[in-house]
C-alpha positions as MATLAB code, in Angstrom:
seq = 'MAEERESGEPPSRRPLTGPEGGALRHHRPRGPFWRTTRPLRAVLVGAAGAAALFALVSTAVHGTVQPYVALAFCLVITGGEMSRITLPGHREVAPIASAGAISYALLISLGGNPVQHPAAQVIAVVSLGMALGELPYVAVGRGPRMEDLARRLLTVVLIAVLFRPLADTLSLTEASVGLSALMTLLVMCAWLTDAVVAAAVRAERLRTGLLVAARDEVRAQFATGAAIGASGVLIALACTVTGLVGLLVFSAPLLVSQIAFRRHAVVRRTYLETVRALSRVTEVGGYVENGHSRRVSHLAHGIACELGFSEDRLLELEYAALMHDIGQLSLHEPIAGGATVLSSPKEQRRIAELGSDIIRQTGVLDEVAEIVRRQCEPVAGDGEAGAPPLGSRIIKVANAFDDLVGGSDDEVRRAAVLERLRMDTDSEYDPRVVDALATVLARA';
ca = [
      18.717   -3.322   33.529;
      15.401   -4.567   32.185;
      15.460   -7.463   34.606;
      16.801   -5.443   37.490;
      13.459   -4.294   38.820;
       9.996   -5.525   37.869;
       6.851   -4.760   39.778;
       7.310   -5.908   43.343;
      11.014   -5.350   43.406;
      11.613   -2.829   46.178;
      12.947    0.367   44.597;
      12.570    2.134   47.903;
      15.140   -0.212   49.418;
      17.753    1.007   46.963;
      19.665    4.202   47.517;
      17.651    7.246   46.513;
      19.221    8.894   43.500;
      20.506   12.403   43.199;
      20.100   14.930   40.370;
      22.577   13.126   38.144;
      21.301    9.656   38.949;
      24.003    8.950   41.526;
      23.129    7.383   44.853;
      22.500    9.670   47.765;
      24.984    9.049   50.537;
      23.565    7.963   53.871;
      26.040    7.659   56.703;
      25.237    4.756   58.951;
      27.419    3.219   61.625;
      29.245    0.079   60.671;
      28.374   -2.980   62.687;
      29.607   -6.551   62.834;
      29.643   -8.281   59.436;
      27.057  -10.852   60.530;
      24.334   -8.259   61.052;
      21.755   -8.065   58.293;
      18.556   -6.157   57.619;
      16.999   -9.360   56.251;
      17.497  -12.087   58.860;
      14.783  -14.351   57.428;
      16.541  -14.462   54.073;
      19.831  -15.272   55.829;
      18.194  -18.119   57.778;
      16.563  -19.480   54.600;
      19.793  -19.492   52.620;
      21.709  -20.905   55.572;
      19.221  -23.749   56.041;
      19.399  -24.659   52.352;
      23.192  -24.594   52.428;
      23.321  -26.773   55.549;
      20.902  -29.298   54.042;
      22.923  -29.479   50.831;
      26.219  -29.885   52.680;
      24.871  -32.607   54.966;
      23.348  -34.501   52.040;
      26.514  -34.319   49.932;
      28.692  -35.560   52.808;
      26.238  -38.343   53.682;
      26.015  -39.503   50.064;
      29.806  -39.421   49.683;
      30.196  -41.548   52.826;
      27.459  -44.113   52.098;
      27.805  -44.214   48.325;
      25.309  -43.565   45.534;
      22.393  -45.899   44.886;
      21.776  -46.462   41.142;
      24.271  -43.813   40.028;
      23.167  -43.806   36.367;
      19.617  -42.850   37.355;
      20.983  -40.160   39.637;
      23.158  -38.839   36.813;
      20.215  -38.659   34.396;
      18.105  -36.629   36.794;
      21.081  -34.469   37.749;
      21.623  -33.552   34.092;
      17.942  -32.633   33.669;
      18.072  -30.444   36.767;
      21.277  -28.817   35.501;
      19.690  -28.027   32.147;
      16.584  -26.706   33.840;
      18.604  -24.365   36.053;
      20.514  -23.107   33.039;
      17.187  -22.161   31.416;
      15.640  -20.528   34.493;
      13.439  -17.493   33.901;
      12.512  -14.328   35.761;
       8.791  -13.703   36.024;
       6.970  -10.456   36.920;
       7.657   -9.417   40.482;
      11.302  -10.374   40.000;
      10.457  -13.982   40.799;
      13.109  -16.384   39.607;
      11.823  -19.865   38.691;
      13.270  -22.945   37.000;
      10.221  -25.055   35.985;
      12.079  -27.938   34.325;
      14.677  -28.186   37.089;
      12.017  -28.074   39.814;
       9.829  -30.676   38.105;
      12.828  -32.950   37.585;
      13.855  -32.584   41.214;
      10.332  -33.336   42.486;
      10.019  -36.382   40.248;
      13.352  -37.745   41.494;
      12.179  -37.300   45.084;
       8.932  -39.187   44.246;
      10.497  -41.904   42.065;
       9.577  -45.422   43.265;
      10.553  -47.583   40.311;
      12.098  -47.321   36.879;
      10.603  -49.518   34.163;
       9.415  -52.004   36.794;
      12.698  -52.040   38.743;
      12.346  -50.680   42.313;
      14.218  -47.479   43.177;
      15.259  -47.117   46.787;
      17.549  -44.125   46.996;
      17.499  -42.337   50.380;
      16.329  -38.789   50.957;
      19.917  -37.625   51.484;
      20.837  -38.786   47.988;
      17.872  -36.946   46.488;
      18.956  -33.725   48.177;
      22.578  -34.249   47.139;
      21.711  -34.882   43.471;
      19.365  -31.880   43.339;
      21.931  -29.640   45.057;
      24.661  -30.707   42.648;
      22.404  -30.233   39.622;
      21.381  -26.751   40.762;
      24.975  -25.756   41.451;
      26.158  -26.926   38.028;
      23.272  -25.150   36.335;
      24.177  -21.857   37.981;
      27.867  -21.979   37.042;
      27.431  -20.318   33.600;
      25.463  -17.465   35.180;
      28.029  -16.992   37.937;
      30.819  -16.983   35.338;
      29.278  -13.961   33.597;
      28.374  -12.174   36.820;
      24.664  -13.019   36.847;
      24.388  -15.143   39.934;
      21.002  -16.411   41.132;
      18.707  -14.788   43.645;
      19.864  -16.848   46.586;
      16.508  -16.847   48.379;
      14.745  -18.243   45.294;
      17.418  -20.897   44.780;
      17.205  -21.831   48.465;
      13.407  -22.124   48.255;
      13.613  -24.432   45.241;
      16.002  -26.700   47.116;
      14.073  -26.667   50.393;
      10.849  -27.594   48.596;
      12.533  -30.770   47.361;
      14.032  -31.363   50.822;
      10.550  -31.295   52.344;
       9.121  -33.727   49.765;
      12.083  -36.096   49.963;
      12.188  -36.185   53.766;
       8.461  -36.956   53.946;
       8.122  -39.349   50.999;
      11.310  -41.451   50.847;
      10.957  -43.066   54.322;
       7.261  -43.640   53.626;
       7.993  -45.303   50.289;
      10.505  -47.650   51.949;
       8.206  -48.467   54.868;
       5.178  -49.227   52.666;
       7.283  -50.876   49.933;
       5.757  -48.676   47.244;
       6.891  -50.017   43.868;
       3.845  -49.754   41.580;
       1.717  -46.853   40.402;
      -1.800  -46.667   41.811;
      -4.588  -44.206   42.462;
      -3.677  -44.059   46.146;
      -0.021  -43.419   45.345;
      -0.978  -40.659   42.909;
      -3.170  -39.040   45.557;
      -0.370  -39.270   48.128;
       2.147  -37.694   45.743;
      -0.277  -34.925   44.825;
      -1.015  -34.190   48.473;
       2.679  -33.964   49.334;
       3.389  -31.664   46.392;
       0.461  -29.411   47.337;
       1.661  -29.193   50.939;
       5.183  -28.388   49.757;
       3.857  -25.714   47.378;
       1.775  -24.055   50.083;
       4.746  -24.107   52.453;
       6.925  -22.569   49.771;
       4.304  -19.871   49.102;
       4.232  -18.956   52.799;
       8.037  -18.799   52.955;
       8.152  -16.721   49.768;
       5.543  -14.363   51.214;
       7.524  -13.953   54.428;
      10.711  -13.189   52.490;
       8.833  -10.742   50.253;
       7.234   -9.017   53.249;
      10.652   -8.677   54.846;
      12.135   -7.248   51.646;
       9.332   -4.803   50.863;
       8.431   -4.007   54.492;
       4.802   -4.806   53.755;
       2.148   -6.931   55.456;
       2.525  -10.706   55.492;
      -1.095  -11.326   54.458;
      -0.744   -8.955   51.516;
       2.467  -10.662   50.427;
       0.871  -14.111   50.861;
      -2.049  -13.215   48.592;
       0.359  -11.875   45.984;
       2.538  -14.986   46.106;
      -0.344  -17.453   45.885;
      -1.829  -15.571   42.937;
       1.526  -15.161   41.174;
       2.741  -18.735   41.743;
      -0.508  -20.588   41.122;
      -0.014  -21.230   37.394;
       3.680  -22.078   37.562;
       3.274  -24.078   40.771;
       0.464  -26.179   39.292;
       2.450  -26.842   36.129;
       5.621  -27.780   38.010;
       3.875  -29.941   40.606;
       1.729  -31.816   38.075;
       4.729  -32.421   35.834;
       6.804  -33.733   38.726;
       4.107  -36.238   39.729;
       3.480  -37.313   36.111;
       7.174  -37.867   35.442;
       7.552  -39.989   38.579;
       4.522  -42.130   37.653;
       5.483  -42.401   33.979;
       8.987  -43.584   34.849;
       7.538  -46.599   36.673;
       6.385  -47.888   33.270;
       8.592  -46.285   30.619;
      11.852  -45.855   32.483;
      13.948  -42.765   31.834;
      12.033  -42.133   28.608;
       9.210  -40.751   30.735;
      11.592  -38.131   32.110;
      12.148  -36.703   28.635;
       8.614  -37.153   27.279;
       6.824  -35.445   30.164;
       9.376  -32.632   30.405;
       8.462  -31.459   26.898;
       5.050  -29.921   27.819;
       6.707  -28.040   30.659;
       9.243  -26.656   28.188;
       6.385  -25.255   26.084;
       4.812  -23.721   29.196;
       8.150  -22.217   30.175;
       8.433  -20.523   26.782;
       4.950  -19.042   27.265;
       5.838  -17.804   30.756;
       9.038  -16.247   29.409;
       7.184  -14.412   26.635;
       4.642  -13.065   29.110;
       7.447  -11.784   31.338;
       9.227  -10.153   28.394;
       6.038   -8.401   27.207;
       5.287   -7.052   30.682;
       8.892   -5.953   31.206;
       8.943   -4.217   27.822;
       5.712   -2.410   28.688;
       7.196   -1.148   31.939;
      10.395   -0.038   30.221;
       8.293    1.877   27.677;
       6.542    3.723   30.503;
       9.900    4.521   32.097;
      11.235    5.843   28.818;
       8.110    7.984   28.382;
       8.568    9.422   31.857;
      12.008   10.661   30.814;
      10.537   12.977   28.166;
       9.750   15.683   30.733;
      13.313   15.484   32.068;
      14.951   15.593   28.646;
      12.740   18.548   27.705;
      13.838   20.444   30.806;
      10.391   20.523   32.395;
      11.431   18.734   35.587;
      14.683   18.079   37.384;
      16.640   15.099   36.136;
      15.757   11.988   38.148;
      12.589   13.517   39.599;
      10.146   10.947   38.197;
      12.341    8.067   39.294;
      12.726    9.422   42.816;
       8.991   10.046   43.156;
       8.347    6.494   41.937;
      10.797    5.096   44.498;
       9.254    7.050   47.342;
       5.697    6.206   46.274;
       6.591    2.510   46.087;
       8.021    2.528   49.604;
       5.018    4.398   50.997;
       2.578    2.040   49.256;
       4.372   -0.999   50.707;
       4.053    0.522   54.170;
       0.323    0.949   53.558;
      -0.162   -2.644   52.375;
      -0.667   -2.263   48.625;
      -1.025   -5.479   46.630;
       1.344   -6.210   43.762;
      -1.159   -5.154   41.075;
      -1.804   -1.847   42.812;
       1.929   -1.303   43.229;
       2.390   -1.672   39.484;
      -0.419    0.804   38.755;
       1.088    3.239   41.234;
       4.522    2.888   39.641;
       3.092    3.734   36.222;
       1.238    6.735   37.664;
       4.254    7.988   39.634;
       6.537    7.757   36.617;
       4.096    9.718   34.446;
       2.619   12.073   37.049;
       4.285   15.144   35.469;
       3.707   14.293   31.826;
       1.055   17.020   31.619;
       3.837   19.609   31.875;
       4.596   18.946   28.207;
       1.614   21.186   27.409;
       3.194   24.218   29.097;
       4.620   27.007   26.958;
       7.262   27.730   29.580;
       8.573   25.169   32.072;
       7.905   25.796   35.757;
      11.003   26.977   37.590;
      12.785   23.825   38.721;
       9.795   21.767   37.573;
       8.325   22.047   41.085;
       4.568   21.836   40.569;
       4.047   22.073   44.332;
       4.973   25.754   44.072;
       2.399   26.407   41.322;
      -1.126   27.645   41.911;
      -3.775   24.975   42.623;
      -5.464   25.846   39.325;
      -2.233   25.304   37.374;
      -1.561   22.041   39.213;
      -5.014   20.698   38.315;
      -4.614   21.721   34.686;
      -1.284   19.886   34.430;
      -2.765   16.797   36.106;
      -5.805   16.751   33.806;
      -3.705   17.170   30.674;
      -1.428   14.365   31.811;
      -4.455   12.178   32.510;
      -5.791   12.839   29.004;
      -2.472   11.800   27.476;
      -2.441    8.559   29.461;
      -6.082    7.741   28.603;
      -5.190    7.798   24.922;
      -3.314    4.524   25.416;
      -6.698    2.861   25.968;
      -5.362    0.452   28.605;
      -4.315    2.650   31.546;
      -7.592    4.198   32.668;
      -6.939    3.489   36.360;
      -3.490    5.038   36.089;
      -4.983    8.063   34.314;
      -7.483    8.533   37.155;
      -4.707    8.401   39.757;
      -2.764   11.052   37.826;
      -5.855   13.236   37.300;
      -6.648   13.479   41.015;
      -3.095   13.767   42.360;
      -3.420   17.498   43.090;
      -6.680   17.348   45.020;
      -6.688   17.993   48.784;
      -6.998   15.023   51.096;
     -10.779   15.393   51.372;
     -11.212   15.774   47.631;
     -12.945   18.372   45.488;
     -16.698   18.589   45.020;
     -18.905   15.519   45.010;
     -16.268   13.018   43.895;
     -15.114   12.454   47.474;
     -11.575   11.760   48.597;
      -9.072   11.011   45.837;
      -7.712    7.455   45.494;
      -5.011    6.502   47.955;
      -2.572    6.221   45.054;
      -3.212    9.871   44.183;
      -2.626   10.909   47.784;
       0.640    8.974   47.838;
       1.901   10.636   44.659;
       0.886   14.058   46.010;
       3.049   13.555   49.113;
       5.988   11.945   47.281;
       5.967   14.651   44.586;
       5.774   17.488   47.111;
       8.663   16.052   49.101;
      10.904   15.640   46.057;
       9.936   19.047   44.646;
      11.139   20.661   47.875;
      14.138   18.405   48.580;
      15.245   17.253   45.126;
      18.408   15.201   45.156;
      19.741   16.760   48.347;
      20.965   14.490   51.115;
      20.838   17.278   53.720;
      19.134   15.649   56.699;
      18.123   19.012   58.174;
      16.410   20.012   54.954;
      14.644   16.674   54.689;
      13.381   16.924   58.257;
      12.172   20.483   57.660;
      10.257   19.486   54.521;
       8.726   16.506   56.292;
       7.582   18.778   59.113;
       6.109   21.172   56.561;
       4.079   18.339   55.065;
       2.864   17.343   58.530;
       1.609   20.884   59.110;
      -0.636   20.586   56.043;
      -2.197   17.221   56.900;
      -5.453   18.887   57.951;
      -6.177   20.067   54.424;
      -3.698   19.006   51.747;
      -1.907   15.773   52.668;
      -3.090   12.455   54.046;
      -1.526   12.046   57.533;
      -1.191    8.275   57.074;
       0.786    8.827   53.893;
       3.055   11.400   55.524;
       3.715    9.036   58.440;
       4.542    6.244   55.968;
       6.934    8.592   54.154;
       8.692    9.332   57.445;
       9.140    5.590   58.012;
      10.552    5.090   54.503;
      12.998    7.967   54.922;
      14.136    6.687   58.317;
      15.074    3.366   56.711;
      16.616    4.753   53.516;
];
């Protein structure tokens, strides 16, 4: 479960949970099996599958050029896929496999002996290596994220299709400054293309803006993309002198980087799980309805995606939404049903301020504490501070909706509560946030 949802993974796209954690039932008409809510993902996976199939058939028909070299790179790619990692944002990467695949696509000679394998063979070897590397995961029921696997393959397809014919036409057999620049340029173009595709898939999944998703992807993939691309070029150039030894020698630094990336992901995931566990204290103590914090977090995430929040702001909002009711621990008697929306404004502010003080004691979540502190303010704000942060306004709407609806799947009740929130948009609730909530509920 720790890997099931990291920041950026769309909780609002999952079924909303009821009082006992079960999924709320939404009745939707069944359509033809080929219909999907994510057509771009389907096209991406289909294109990768078609490219792999064509390359495998072509290679089987025309034979394999230098099969021992192909086998060596295939084994490296297989091992790299077996050691793939999941980074924050639920991004699945395989640095060693990707670097090995890129280097095979860029390989021009091996220890002084020219290498002239066609682009189809490159794609076939990479496809086979990736498939073999995923078999252990599939065997234990942990299959890959198909869109990420498809992107890794299509990146190599793009490099191979552009570079292999060029290498044959120009008879490139020796390393040079010009060749290094050409390889680097191709890898950069492929990385930027992959970032755009990843952003489009992410925007489709989260229902957020493409530009927002593109900024998040470029920022999130910059370090790993630079490491993978540089390693792929270095391995290809080193192999022209050292042979297959260069494949092993220059994969070692990437292995060290992969370990560092994995540790960073584990630390961030552990931190998030700690916050989730802390948010359960109010439920276990009987202060709020079971599942309330999780449902508010899901709704807030969906609303924030509609409003174009970046990945960093989404993570802050998730922390704040999970802990928005933690101030209730200071109450002598729990509020009936835990519904703070039914309390007096003074009591709501006191709970929010106490919760904010608890969060500030961590010393690292000041922004989250501020969001929690101002969650009960009206849309225009109180006093001279001005309007509360948008995150606070989102939590105010999401919390009010769940306080009044709870885990019910009664569509009439949901519509009535939504209309009640709309009636208070002049003073209490941000109309943009309420409209975004309506959109999220219509898709749920």
